[in-house]
N, C-alpha and C positions, 0 to 999 in steps of 0.2 A: 446334607441340606439338612437345612431346618425345620422340626416337625412343622411349628408356623406356615413356612414357605411351602414344604407337601400339602398343608391341609387347605391350601390357598387356591394350590397350583388344582391339587383333585376338586375342590370343590365348582372351582370355573369349567374342568372338563365336564364335570356331570351336567353343568348348567346350559354350557353349550351344547352337548351330548343330546342332552333331553327336549332343549327347545328346539333343535334341526328337528330331530326326528316328529315332536309333536306338530310341526309346519307339515313336514309330509303325511301323516297320519289322520290329522284332523277333517282335512277334507274328505279323503277317501270312508273315511266311521260318519258323517255326515251327509255322504250320498247313498251309503249302505243304508242310512237312517231313512231316509222319505223315501227311498224306493221301497221298504221292508216297508212303512205306514201304505204306499201306494198298492203292494200287492196285498195288506190284509183286505185294504178296503174295498179292494176287485175280487178278492180272492182266490188270487192266481200263486199258486203252491210250487212253481219253476225255482228250483235252491241257484239255478245258473245263471238267472237272473239279472241278479244284483253285479255281478261281478266283471263283465263289460264296462259300466261305467265306473264304479271304484277304478277301476285300472286306467282306466281315460283318466280318472278326477287326479288321478295321484301321478299319472302321469305329467299331465299340464302343468300341474304344480310343480312338481320336479324341474319341466321344463323355464316355467317363468323364477321360479325364486334357485333356480340352480347355480347361478352366478355367484348370489349370494350367500349361498350355504357353502359353496367351496369357499367362498373367500375367507367366512368365516371358519373355517375348519382350518385354513392355510396360516391368518392370524394364530388361532389355538396352537398348532404344529410348530409355527416361528416362536411363540412363547416359550412353552416349552422345552423345546431345542434350545434356545438361549440359556434357557434354566438348569441346565444340566454343567455348567463351569463351573456354578457359583456350589454345585452338592457336593465339589469334591474340596 
C-alpha cells in the first residue's frame, strides 16, 4: 500500500471514529454539566444523581443516531476492505 493511500485511510478512519464517539458522548457531557450546575445551585451533594440522566440521554442518542452510526462504520469498513487488494 502506498504511504499516501495509507495516510488517507488512517485519517479518514480517525475522523469517522472521533465524530461518531463525539456524537455519542457530547449529549451525556452536556447533561452532566447541567445537572452539576443544578446540584451546585441547590447544594445537593449526591454523586449518583447525575448518572441515570446521563445514561438515559446517551441511550436515547444511541437509539436515535444508531442506524446512521452503523451505516457510517459499515461504509468505512467496506472502504478499508476494498483497499486491501490495492496494497498487495
